[in-house]
N, CA, C and O atoms as a Tinker XYZ file with bonds, in Angstrom:
   428  protein
     1  N   -117.224000  -28.530000   19.040000    73     2
     2  CA  -116.055000  -27.966000   20.153000    64     1     3
     3  C   -115.619000  -27.878000   20.967000    63     2     4     5
     4  O   -114.419000  -28.082000   21.152000    81     3
     5  N   -116.666000  -27.434000   22.027000    73     3     6
     6  CA  -115.299000  -27.376000   23.720000    64     5     7
     7  C   -115.612000  -28.555000   23.352000    63     6     8     9
     8  O   -116.602000  -28.253000   22.686000    81     7
     9  N   -115.494000  -30.387000   23.210000    73     7    10
    10  CA  -114.791000  -31.017000   23.391000    64     9    11
    11  C   -113.450000  -31.025000   23.014000    63    10    12    13
    12  O   -112.734000  -31.272000   23.984000    81    11
    13  N   -112.733000  -30.822000   21.808000    73    11    14
    14  CA  -112.281000  -30.451000   21.826000    64    13    15
    15  C   -111.387000  -29.697000   22.505000    63    14    16    17
    16  O   -110.278000  -30.230000   22.561000    81    15
    17  N   -111.494000  -28.409000   23.161000    73    15    18
    18  CA  -110.743000  -28.053000   24.082000    64    17    19
    19  C   -110.845000  -28.713000   25.249000    63    18    20    21
    20  O   -109.751000  -28.726000   25.813000    81    19
    21  N   -111.756000  -29.314000   25.904000    73    19    22
    22  CA  -111.700000  -30.221000   27.000000    64    21    23
    23  C   -110.291000  -31.178000   27.127000    63    22    24    25
    24  O   -109.359000  -31.032000   27.918000    81    23
    25  N   -110.503000  -32.386000   25.881000    73    23    26
    26  CA  -109.355000  -32.582000   25.179000    64    25    27
    27  C   -108.128000  -32.547000   25.528000    63    26    28    29
    28  O   -107.241000  -33.282000   25.963000    81    27
    29  N   -108.453000  -30.767000   25.005000    73    27    30
    30  CA  -106.508000  -30.223000   25.117000    64    29    31
    31  C   -106.361000  -30.142000   26.157000    63    30    32    33
    32  O   -105.380000  -30.694000   26.653000    81    31
    33  N   -107.499000  -29.231000   27.166000    73    31    34
    34  CA  -106.893000  -28.288000   28.307000    64    33    35
    35  C   -106.130000  -29.889000   28.690000    63    34    36    37
    36  O   -104.989000  -30.151000   28.308000    81    35
    37  N   -107.010000  -30.894000   29.525000    73    35    38
    38  CA  -106.442000  -32.614000   30.501000    64    37    39
    39  C   -105.899000  -32.918000   29.559000    63    38    40    41
    40  O   -105.772000  -34.126000   29.760000    81    39
    41  N   -105.301000  -32.658000   28.303000    73    39    42
    42  CA  -103.762000  -33.912000   27.332000    64    41    43
    43  C   -102.574000  -32.376000   27.912000    63    42    44    45
    44  O   -101.804000  -32.733000   28.804000    81    43
    45  N   -102.465000  -31.324000   27.618000    73    43    46
    46  CA  -101.876000  -30.838000   28.831000    64    45    47
    47  C   -101.675000  -30.171000   29.773000    63    46    48    49
    48  O   -101.022000  -29.164000   30.046000    81    47
    49  N   -102.591000  -31.138000   30.459000    73    47    50
    50  CA  -102.379000  -31.164000   32.501000    64    49    51
    51  C   -101.551000  -32.168000   32.475000    63    50    52    53
    52  O   -101.706000  -33.161000   31.765000    81    51
    53  N   -100.033000  -31.862000   33.729000    73    51    54
    54  CA   -99.342000  -31.945000   34.391000    64    53    55
    55  C    -99.618000  -32.277000   35.484000    63    54    56    57
    56  O   -100.221000  -31.683000   36.377000    81    55
    57  N    -98.840000  -33.982000   35.400000    73    55    58
    58  CA   -99.727000  -34.281000   36.888000    64    57    59
    59  C    -99.387000  -33.336000   38.308000    63    58    60    61
    60  O    -98.366000  -32.648000   38.319000    81    59
    61  N   -100.025000  -33.350000   39.124000    73    59    62
    62  CA   -99.431000  -32.457000   40.285000    64    61    63
    63  C    -98.310000  -33.279000   41.469000    63    62    64    65
    64  O    -98.504000  -34.207000   42.253000    81    63
    65  N    -97.461000  -32.697000   41.251000    73    63    66
    66  CA   -96.513000  -33.025000   42.515000    64    65    67
    67  C    -96.771000  -33.585000   43.460000    63    66    68    69
    68  O    -97.554000  -32.664000   43.696000    81    67
    69  N    -96.971000  -34.627000   44.804000    73    67    70
    70  CA   -96.806000  -34.771000   45.851000    64    69    71
    71  C    -96.347000  -33.671000   46.784000    63    70    72    73
    72  O    -95.206000  -33.214000   46.715000    81    71
    73  N    -97.320000  -33.217000   47.728000    73    71    74
    74  CA   -96.532000  -32.288000   48.282000    64    73    75
    75  C    -95.521000  -33.123000   49.122000    63    74    76    77
    76  O    -95.479000  -34.347000   49.242000    81    75
    77  N    -94.826000  -32.304000   49.599000    73    75    78
    78  CA   -93.373000  -32.734000   50.581000    64    77    79
    79  C    -94.052000  -32.726000   51.977000    63    78    80    81
    80  O    -94.635000  -31.765000   52.480000    81    79
    81  N    -93.837000  -34.254000   52.647000    73    79    82
    82  CA   -93.877000  -34.251000   53.917000    64    81    83
    83  C    -93.763000  -33.314000   55.738000    63    82    84    85
    84  O    -94.000000  -33.323000   56.946000    81    83
    85  N    -93.137000  -32.562000   54.423000    73    83    86
    86  CA   -92.817000  -31.110000   55.695000    64    85    87
    87  C    -93.476000  -29.749000   55.450000    63    86    88    89
    88  O    -92.967000  -28.732000   55.922000    81    87
    89  N    -94.687000  -29.706000   54.663000    73    87    90
    90  CA   -94.989000  -28.747000   54.322000    64    89    91
    91  C    -96.446000  -28.066000   55.379000    63    90    92    93
    92  O    -96.754000  -26.878000   55.278000    81    91
    93  N    -96.983000  -28.742000   56.054000    73    91    94
    94  CA   -98.067000  -28.309000   56.440000    64    93    95
    95  C    -96.748000  -28.141000   57.933000    63    94    96    97
    96  O    -96.593000  -26.926000   58.062000    81    95
    97  N    -96.370000  -28.453000   58.375000    73    95    98
    98  CA   -95.599000  -28.457000   59.167000    64    97    99
    99  C    -94.487000  -26.298000   58.551000    63    98   100   101
   100  O    -94.167000  -25.369000   59.292000    81    99
   101  N    -94.333000  -26.438000   57.158000    73    99   102
   102  CA   -93.064000  -25.321000   57.115000    64   101   103
   103  C    -94.244000  -24.585000   57.185000    63   102   104   105
   104  O    -93.915000  -23.594000   57.837000    81   103
   105  N    -95.789000  -24.447000   56.813000    73   103   106
   106  CA   -96.059000  -23.675000   56.903000    64   105   107
   107  C    -96.727000  -22.435000   57.824000    63   106   108   109
   108  O    -97.202000  -21.299000   57.824000    81   107
   109  N    -96.464000  -23.277000   58.381000    73   107   110
   110  CA   -97.007000  -23.102000   60.452000    64   109   111
   111  C    -95.971000  -22.685000   60.594000    63   110   112   113
   112  O    -96.150000  -21.519000   60.944000    81   111
   113  N    -94.671000  -22.934000   60.540000    73   111   114
   114  CA   -93.505000  -22.456000   60.617000    64   113   115
   115  C    -93.075000  -20.910000   60.312000    63   114   116   117
   116  O    -92.859000  -19.992000   61.103000    81   115
   117  N    -93.016000  -20.953000   58.602000    73   115   118
   118  CA   -93.337000  -20.133000   58.150000    64   117   119
   119  C    -94.006000  -18.595000   58.561000    63   118   120   121
   120  O    -93.774000  -17.412000   58.312000    81   119
   121  N    -94.947000  -19.374000   59.322000    73   119   122
   122  CA   -96.135000  -17.736000   59.976000    64   121   123
   123  C    -95.192000  -17.445000   61.077000    63   122   124   125
   124  O    -94.532000  -16.409000   60.995000    81   123
   125  N    -95.103000  -17.914000   61.690000    73   123   126
   126  CA   -94.345000  -17.722000   63.290000    64   125   127
   127  C    -93.265000  -17.017000   62.552000    63   126   128   129
   128  O    -93.426000  -15.797000   62.590000    81   127
   129  N    -92.428000  -17.325000   62.025000    73   127   130
   130  CA   -91.299000  -16.958000   61.427000    64   129   131
   131  C    -91.495000  -15.275000   61.571000    63   130   132   133
   132  O    -90.941000  -14.536000   62.384000    81   131
   133  N    -92.749000  -14.820000   60.205000    73   131   134
   134  CA   -92.812000  -13.883000   59.552000    64   133   135
   135  C    -93.348000  -12.577000   60.614000    63   134   136   137
   136  O    -93.023000  -11.415000   60.371000    81   135
   137  N    -94.059000  -12.883000   61.605000    73   135   138
   138  CA   -94.460000  -12.917000   62.710000    64   137   139
   139  C    -93.424000  -12.285000   63.720000    63   138   140   141
   140  O    -93.263000  -11.072000   63.850000    81   139
   141  N    -92.828000  -13.137000   64.332000    73   139   142
   142  CA   -91.523000  -12.472000   64.773000    64   141   143
   143  C    -90.915000  -11.698000   64.229000    63   142   144   145
   144  O    -90.511000  -10.641000   64.713000    81   143
   145  N    -90.687000  -12.235000   62.736000    73   143   146
   146  CA   -89.693000  -11.002000   62.183000    64   145   147
   147  C    -90.267000   -9.809000   62.041000    63   146   148   149
   148  O    -89.485000   -9.105000   61.403000    81   147
   149  N    -91.581000   -9.018000   62.407000    73   147   150
   150  CA   -92.732000   -8.030000   62.250000    64   149   151
   151  C    -92.568000   -7.505000   63.618000    63   150   152   153
   152  O    -92.559000   -6.279000   63.731000    81   151
   153  N    -92.398000   -8.428000   64.967000    73   151   154
   154  CA   -92.130000   -8.251000   66.292000    64   153   155
   155  C    -94.195000   -8.444000   66.673000    63   154   156   157
   156  O    -94.835000   -7.609000   67.311000    81   155
   157  N    -94.722000   -9.595000   66.131000    73   155   158
   158  CA   -95.982000  -10.150000   66.253000    64   157   159
   159  C    -97.372000   -9.321000   65.324000    63   158   160   161
   160  O    -98.520000   -9.751000   65.429000    81   159
   161  N    -97.046000   -8.169000   64.491000    73   159   162
   162  CA   -97.708000   -8.135000   63.763000    64   161   163
   163  C    -99.234000   -9.105000   63.064000    63   162   164   165
   164  O    -99.025000   -9.753000   62.038000    81   163
   165  N   -100.490000   -9.129000   63.600000    73   163   166
   166  CA  -101.233000  -10.090000   63.354000    64   165   167
   167  C   -101.416000   -9.557000   61.696000    63   166   168   169
   168  O   -101.488000  -10.696000   61.235000    81   167
   169  N   -101.499000   -8.975000   60.894000    73   167   170
   170  CA  -101.519000   -8.970000   59.163000    64   169   171
   171  C   -101.004000   -9.970000   58.454000    63   170   172   173
   172  O   -101.155000  -10.562000   57.386000    81   171
   173  N   -100.325000   -9.957000   59.438000    73   171   174
   174  CA   -99.301000  -11.143000   58.634000    64   173   175
   175  C    -99.865000  -12.808000   58.329000    63   174   176   177
   176  O   -100.460000  -13.617000   59.041000    81   175
   177  N    -99.338000  -12.856000   56.863000    73   175   178
   178  CA  -100.042000  -14.127000   56.177000    64   177   179
   179  C    -99.056000  -14.518000   55.171000    63   178   180   181
   180  O    -97.951000  -14.164000   54.759000    81   179
   181  N    -99.825000  -15.281000   54.990000    73   179   182
   182  CA   -98.420000  -16.746000   53.651000    64   181   183
   183  C    -99.162000  -17.101000   52.931000    63   182   184   185
   184  O   -100.378000  -17.220000   53.083000    81   183
   185  N    -98.068000  -17.472000   51.410000    73   183   186
   186  CA   -99.465000  -18.097000   50.938000    64   185   187
   187  C    -98.962000  -19.338000   50.482000    63   186   188   189
   188  O    -98.084000  -19.581000   49.653000    81   187
   189  N   -100.024000  -20.444000   51.509000    73   187   190
   190  CA   -99.776000  -21.559000   51.193000    64   189   191
   191  C    -99.684000  -22.402000   49.388000    63   190   192   193
   192  O    -99.141000  -23.454000   49.051000    81   191
   193  N   -100.499000  -21.339000   48.537000    73   191   194
   194  CA  -100.065000  -22.037000   47.736000    64   193   195
   195  C    -98.481000  -22.057000   46.717000    63   194   196   197
   196  O    -98.202000  -22.770000   45.754000    81   195
   197  N    -97.604000  -20.889000   47.456000    73   195   198
   198  CA   -96.299000  -20.783000   47.069000    64   197   199
   199  C    -95.072000  -21.608000   46.993000    63   198   200   201
   200  O    -93.986000  -21.602000   46.412000    81   199
   201  N    -95.915000  -22.511000   48.073000    73   199   202
   202  CA   -94.550000  -23.850000   48.620000    64   201   203
   203  C    -94.344000  -24.400000   48.067000    63   202   204   205
   204  O    -95.179000  -25.162000   47.579000    81   203
   205  N    -93.162000  -24.410000   47.766000    73   203   206
   206  CA   -92.056000  -25.630000   47.091000    64   205   207
   207  C    -91.290000  -25.991000   47.324000    63   206   208   209
   208  O    -90.968000  -25.205000   48.216000    81   207
   209  N    -89.898000  -27.255000   47.233000    73   207   210
   210  CA   -89.196000  -27.494000   47.476000    64   209   211
   211  C    -88.038000  -27.076000   46.221000    63   210   212   213
   212  O    -88.049000  -27.556000   45.087000    81   211
   213  N    -87.175000  -26.186000   46.681000    73   211   214
   214  CA   -86.344000  -25.017000   45.920000    64   213   215
   215  C    -84.878000  -26.450000   45.649000    63   214   216   217
   216  O    -84.547000  -26.434000   44.464000    81   215
   217  N    -84.159000  -27.414000   46.383000    73   215   218
   218  CA   -83.396000  -27.659000   46.073000    64   217   219
   219  C    -82.852000  -28.483000   47.814000    63   218   220   221
   220  O    -83.516000  -28.672000   48.833000    81   219
   221  N    -81.677000  -28.736000   47.556000    73   219   222
   222  CA   -81.193000  -29.349000   49.166000    64   221   223
   223  C    -80.050000  -28.606000   49.437000    63   222   224   225
   224  O    -79.732000  -27.696000   48.672000    81   223
   225  N    -79.407000  -28.865000   50.398000    73   223   226
   226  CA   -78.367000  -28.140000   50.704000    64   225   227
   227  C    -77.507000  -29.519000   51.475000    63   226   228   229
   228  O    -77.945000  -30.342000   52.279000    81   227
   229  N    -76.254000  -29.393000   50.925000    73   227   230
   230  CA   -75.363000  -30.019000   52.779000    64   229   231
   231  C    -75.039000  -29.777000   53.624000    63   230   232   233
   232  O    -74.490000  -28.749000   54.021000    81   231
   233  N    -75.402000  -31.000000   54.269000    73   231   234
   234  CA   -75.242000  -30.440000   55.644000    64   233   235
   235  C    -73.620000  -29.609000   56.323000    63   234   236   237
   236  O    -72.643000  -29.294000   55.644000    81   235
   237  N    -73.741000  -29.489000   57.328000    73   235   238
   238  CA   -72.605000  -29.039000   58.583000    64   237   239
   239  C    -71.794000  -30.233000   58.408000    63   238   240   241
   240  O    -70.816000  -30.518000   57.716000    81   239
   241  N    -72.725000  -31.011000   59.503000    73   239   242
   242  CA   -71.034000  -32.428000   59.398000    64   241   243
   243  C    -71.749000  -33.305000   58.745000    63   242   244   245
   244  O    -72.953000  -33.178000   58.526000    81   243
   245  N    -70.793000  -34.601000   58.263000    73   243   246
   246  CA   -70.869000  -36.133000   58.156000    64   245   247
   247  C    -71.784000  -35.132000   56.181000    63   246   248   249
   248  O    -71.916000  -33.964000   55.816000    81   247
   249  N    -72.037000  -36.125000   55.736000    73   247   250
   250  CA   -72.930000  -36.457000   54.305000    64   249   251
   251  C    -74.131000  -36.301000   53.495000    63   250   252   253
   252  O    -74.343000  -36.368000   52.285000    81   251
   253  N    -74.863000  -36.070000   54.533000    73   251   254
   254  CA   -76.533000  -36.176000   54.708000    64   253   255
   255  C    -76.829000  -34.476000   53.825000    63   254   256   257
   256  O    -75.920000  -33.655000   53.701000    81   255
   257  N    -78.334000  -34.232000   53.278000    73   255   258
   258  CA   -77.974000  -33.396000   52.612000    64   257   259
   259  C    -79.388000  -33.217000   53.020000    63   258   260   261
   260  O    -80.140000  -34.191000   52.981000    81   259
   261  N    -79.938000  -31.718000   53.522000    73   259   262
   262  CA   -81.384000  -31.456000   54.352000    64   261   263
   263  C    -82.292000  -30.625000   52.948000    63   262   264   265
   264  O    -81.492000  -30.019000   52.235000    81   263
   265  N    -83.077000  -30.561000   52.690000    73   263   266
   266  CA   -84.915000  -30.049000   51.894000    64   265   267
   267  C    -84.676000  -28.414000   52.174000    63   266   268   269
   268  O    -84.978000  -27.753000   53.168000    81   267
   269  N    -84.154000  -28.089000   51.180000    73   267   270
   270  CA   -85.250000  -26.370000   51.729000    64   269   271
   271  C    -85.646000  -26.165000   50.700000    63   270   272   273
   272  O    -85.427000  -26.433000   49.518000    81   271
   273  N    -87.108000  -24.949000   52.099000    73   271   274
   274  CA   -88.311000  -25.310000   51.300000    64   273   275
   275  C    -89.022000  -23.452000   51.113000    63   274   276   277
   276  O    -88.942000  -22.566000   51.963000    81   275
   277  N    -89.425000  -23.395000   50.255000    73   275   278
   278  CA   -89.538000  -21.579000   50.070000    64   277   279
   279  C    -90.683000  -21.025000   50.306000    63   278   280   281
   280  O    -91.396000  -22.014000   50.137000    81   279
   281  N    -91.541000  -20.015000   50.624000    73   279   282
   282  CA   -92.615000  -19.933000   51.471000    64   281   283
   283  C    -92.419000  -18.016000   50.790000    63   282   284   285
   284  O    -91.448000  -17.279000   50.618000    81   283
   285  N    -93.602000  -17.902000   50.630000    73   283   286
   286  CA   -94.024000  -15.832000   50.417000    64   285   287
   287  C    -94.894000  -16.085000   51.197000    63   286   288   289
   288  O    -95.606000  -17.068000   51.402000    81   287
   289  N    -94.743000  -14.709000   51.807000    73   287   290
   290  CA   -95.577000  -14.371000   52.740000    64   289   291
   291  C    -95.484000  -12.776000   52.909000    63   290   292   293
   292  O    -94.488000  -12.087000   52.693000    81   291
   293  N    -96.471000  -12.440000   53.249000    73   291   294
   294  CA   -96.314000  -10.579000   53.423000    64   293   295
   295  C    -96.920000  -10.350000   55.287000    63   294   296   297
   296  O    -97.109000  -10.966000   56.336000    81   295
   297  N    -97.027000   -8.669000   54.496000    73   295   298
   298  CA   -97.236000   -7.903000   56.034000    64   297   299
   299  C    -97.213000   -6.459000   55.930000    63   298   300   301
   300  O    -96.198000   -5.762000   55.948000    81   299
   301  N    -99.097000   -5.838000   55.758000    73   299   302
   302  CA   -99.076000   -4.471000   54.803000    64   301   303
   303  C    -99.039000   -5.056000   53.454000    63   302   304   305
   304  O    -99.607000   -5.839000   52.694000    81   303
   305  N    -97.550000   -3.821000   53.643000    73   303   306
   306  CA   -96.642000   -3.794000   52.012000    64   305   307
   307  C    -96.285000   -4.802000   51.626000    63   306   308   309
   308  O    -96.523000   -5.302000   50.527000    81   307
   309  N    -95.432000   -5.385000   52.814000    73   307   310
   310  CA   -93.889000   -5.815000   52.527000    64   309   311
   311  C    -94.298000   -7.444000   52.509000    63   310   312   313
   312  O    -94.966000   -8.153000   53.262000    81   311
   313  N    -93.288000   -7.759000   50.816000    73   311   314
   314  CA   -93.615000   -9.030000   50.871000    64   313   315
   315  C    -92.835000   -9.402000   50.946000    63   314   316   317
   316  O    -92.046000   -8.678000   50.338000    81   315
   317  N    -91.957000  -10.859000   51.675000    73   315   318
   318  CA   -91.361000  -11.877000   52.716000    64   317   319
   319  C    -91.253000  -13.522000   51.755000    63   318   320   321
   320  O    -92.031000  -14.434000   51.476000    81   319
   321  N    -89.533000  -13.125000   51.458000    73   319   322
   322  CA   -89.395000  -14.962000   50.853000    64   321   323
   323  C    -88.927000  -15.521000   52.605000    63   322   324   325
   324  O    -88.508000  -14.770000   53.486000    81   323
   325  N    -89.064000  -16.432000   52.679000    73   323   326
   326  CA   -88.410000  -17.521000   53.781000    64   325   327
   327  C    -88.693000  -18.829000   52.947000    63   326   328   329
   328  O    -89.646000  -19.339000   52.358000    81   327
   329  N    -86.601000  -19.264000   53.352000    73   327   330
   330  CA   -86.401000  -20.891000   53.033000    64   329   331
   331  C    -86.379000  -21.541000   55.023000    63   330   332   333
   332  O    -85.605000  -21.340000   55.960000    81   331
   333  N    -87.627000  -22.316000   54.862000    73   331   334
   334  CA   -86.768000  -23.325000   55.248000    64   333   335
   335  C    -86.104000  -24.476000   55.273000    63   334   336   337
   336  O    -86.573000  -25.400000   54.609000    81   335
   337  N    -84.691000  -24.721000   56.148000    73   335   338
   338  CA   -84.276000  -25.961000   55.660000    64   337   339
   339  C    -84.776000  -27.377000   57.060000    63   338   340   341
   340  O    -84.853000  -27.214000   58.278000    81   339
   341  N    -84.979000  -28.429000   56.389000    73   339   342
   342  CA   -85.077000  -30.269000   57.472000    64   341   343
   343  C    -84.716000  -30.806000   56.830000    63   342   344   345
   344  O    -84.646000  -30.816000   55.601000    81   343
   345  N    -84.384000  -31.422000   57.674000    73   343   346
   346  CA   -83.612000  -32.816000   57.767000    64   345   347
   347  C    -84.869000  -33.533000   57.867000    63   346   348   349
   348  O    -85.943000  -33.168000   58.346000    81   347
   349  N    -84.387000  -35.073000   57.096000    73   347   350
   350  CA   -85.934000  -35.289000   57.518000    64   349   351
   351  C    -85.913000  -36.953000   58.016000    63   350   352   353
   352  O    -86.752000  -37.781000   57.664000    81   351
   353  N    -84.776000  -37.210000   58.895000    73   351   354
   354  CA   -84.639000  -38.802000   59.037000    64   353   355
   355  C    -85.816000  -39.515000   59.511000    63   354   356   357
   356  O    -86.729000  -39.145000   60.250000    81   355
   357  N    -85.594000  -40.607000   58.929000    73   355   358
   358  CA   -87.297000  -41.536000   59.781000    64   357   359
   359  C    -88.391000  -40.712000   59.196000    63   358   360   361
   360  O    -88.922000  -40.726000   60.307000    81   359
   361  N    -89.240000  -39.991000   58.465000    73   359   362
   362  CA   -90.144000  -39.999000   57.555000    64   361   363
   363  C    -90.531000  -38.424000   59.073000    63   362   364   365
   364  O    -91.581000  -37.855000   59.370000    81   363
   365  N    -89.411000  -38.309000   59.499000    73   363   366
   366  CA   -89.887000  -36.536000   60.874000    64   365   367
   367  C    -89.443000  -35.131000   60.263000    63   366   368   369
   368  O    -88.315000  -34.713000   60.004000    81   367
   369  N    -90.176000  -34.786000   60.177000    73   367   370
   370  CA   -89.637000  -33.182000   60.028000    64   369   371
   371  C    -88.975000  -32.143000   61.094000    63   370   372   373
   372  O    -89.715000  -31.426000   61.768000    81   371
   373  N    -87.419000  -32.077000   61.240000    73   371   374
   374  CA   -86.206000  -31.725000   61.912000    64   373   375
   375  C    -86.075000  -30.219000   61.213000    63   374   376   377
   376  O    -85.590000  -30.186000   60.082000    81   375
   377  N    -86.423000  -29.161000   61.745000    73   375   378
   378  CA   -86.410000  -28.035000   61.216000    64   377   379
   379  C    -84.410000  -27.101000   61.263000    63   378   380   381
   380  O    -83.797000  -26.405000   62.072000    81   379
   381  N    -84.265000  -27.408000   60.539000    73   379   382
   382  CA   -82.197000  -26.804000   60.891000    64   381   383
   383  C    -81.802000  -25.902000   61.309000    63   382   384   385
   384  O    -81.040000  -25.481000   62.179000    81   383
   385  N    -82.903000  -25.397000   59.998000    73   383   386
   386  CA   -82.120000  -23.855000   59.170000    64   385   387
   387  C    -83.700000  -22.815000   59.186000    63   386   388   389
   388  O    -84.818000  -23.269000   59.429000    81   387
   389  N    -83.414000  -21.539000   58.897000    73   387   390
   390  CA   -84.249000  -20.853000   58.293000    64   389   391
   391  C    -84.224000  -19.361000   58.015000    63   390   392   393
   392  O    -83.812000  -18.617000   58.904000    81   391
   393  N    -84.639000  -18.852000   56.829000    73   391   394
   394  CA   -83.679000  -17.058000   56.338000    64   393   395
   395  C    -84.501000  -16.810000   55.891000    63   394   396   397
   396  O    -84.911000  -17.590000   55.031000    81   395
   397  N    -85.347000  -15.462000   56.201000    73   395   398
   398  CA   -86.305000  -14.349000   55.853000    64   397   399
   399  C    -85.656000  -13.068000   55.083000    63   398   400   401
   400  O    -84.866000  -12.202000   55.459000    81   399
   401  N    -86.407000  -13.343000   53.687000    73   399   402
   402  CA   -85.727000  -11.681000   53.728000    64   401   403
   403  C    -86.639000  -10.369000   53.213000    63   402   404   405
   404  O    -85.794000  -10.388000   52.318000    81   403
   405  N    -87.058000   -9.843000   53.064000    73   403   406
   406  CA   -87.987000   -8.433000   52.770000    64   405   407
   407  C    -87.734000   -8.901000   51.231000    63   406   408   409
   408  O    -86.574000   -9.168000   50.916000    81   407
   409  N    -88.855000   -9.022000   50.178000    73   407   410
   410  CA   -88.335000   -8.848000   48.753000    64   409   411
   411  C    -89.166000   -6.902000   47.712000    63   410   412   413
   412  O    -90.229000   -6.666000   47.137000    81   411
   413  N    -87.798000   -5.981000   48.039000    73   411   414
   414  CA   -87.770000   -5.118000   48.354000    64   413   415
   415  C    -86.096000   -4.445000   48.084000    63   414   416   417
   416  O    -85.180000   -5.212000   48.378000    81   415
   417  N    -85.797000   -3.340000   47.653000    73   415   418
   418  CA   -84.974000   -2.510000   46.989000    64   417   419
   419  C    -84.893000   -1.280000   48.081000    63   418   420   421
   420  O    -85.762000   -0.410000   48.130000    81   419
   421  N    -84.101000   -1.301000   48.683000    73   419   422
   422  CA   -83.514000   -0.719000   49.428000    64   421   423
   423  C    -82.893000    0.906000   49.079000    63   422   424   425
   424  O    -83.246000    1.965000   49.597000    81   423
   425  N    -81.878000    0.675000   48.039000    73   423   426
   426  CA   -81.801000    1.507000   47.176000    64   425   427
   427  C    -82.187000    2.708000   46.031000    63   426   428
   428  O    -81.300000    3.209000   45.339000    81   427
């Protein structure tokens, strides 16, 4: 019976998607952005496992597209979603923009 369960688990597993070339830099940048947004609070943490590419956005000049990476982080009880926009010319990671939003309902 255990071999059947193992075979079913292996058959249902999907191959891991390769990491984005800018993933390591995005994690570092997200932590810096979160700390900046919270006045340097050392309790700021990011969830490295939450990093994912959510799509692309058109550049403001020309016809190129930028990759949009999303990552979640927290400070004390607050949760934040950060999106980092990267150009990837010739394999380099060029940060073109960033946004941070608190995951809350102020109303």
